[in-house]
Steps between C-alpha positions, in 0.01 A plus 500: 500500500445416130147353487183563691197282424190602688122523446309820425375541858853472636630750237234748610573450869876524453489816285191674634381541146185355344610538138735217424726704269553761769541219758769344289686834473505531878609139543789553262617777731531231767760308300378221274591508135216267389147494642231246422152581630261201493138592438325173551250418226600823322853383435819676598717806416877488466654832574848614423612858560476582129198283394219273601347184355142390570391136477125425523382215712438169331127459513363175635151361443486395866706603798499223755732652761733795460699420813870494419469654150728790592764256628472299181538825297817571701627151438435516133665845472810417697519144356492640149785738571695227673455265209650765272805518737428847636702586812379822669847550643645523151288792388278584211239271338345557163155664507367235267599223741337687791181540293504127422542419867193715590299313239601165642419619848157606390421167325638293783303701750189403304583128531469530876145631480368195311524259795554518872841640600768371265313181408470621141880482463489129578282437197705685235629277229686523172184382316392718209848648440535629149865606528811328640579569869811683390282773342608846616137580585515229776856549609382635840290200592651174635388194302278385790308830485437534130148636463219335303413634156259774605761658737762460228281698271463762764876527544549522121225763470630704794857486368408593149287800609678620810876417502691787341741422219863506607 
């Protein structure tokens, strides 16, 4: 198994450890090479055997309904990797691309909380775009899901502060 994407409660139950770093170490002994632990409003942690990457949660002024946010995170994460052409059967993926995928997962998870279920995704438009859709910063998002300006700023800010240089 290459990837495991779970929430913090599941990581603690699976490993028997409360501390997430120790939990990740035990989970790695079970076989995955990459572990993402979702932490709800607190963001997510990407673990690799040799390093970890922490992404804070994208703060919202109002949370309408968090139902499905974890699934939206997973969709954003996996969708970003798929858009980049990553095939888990073919091996290694760059740490920078994994980090970017965690950021997209975090921001897309926040979309879900702004309305009931996935209704927020139905209202996303291209309005307010300041860069072409071919921008590398948006390469993981299909055109129908391009975020409005404030989420774009969040992605830019997250990437500039948290994605390690290649």
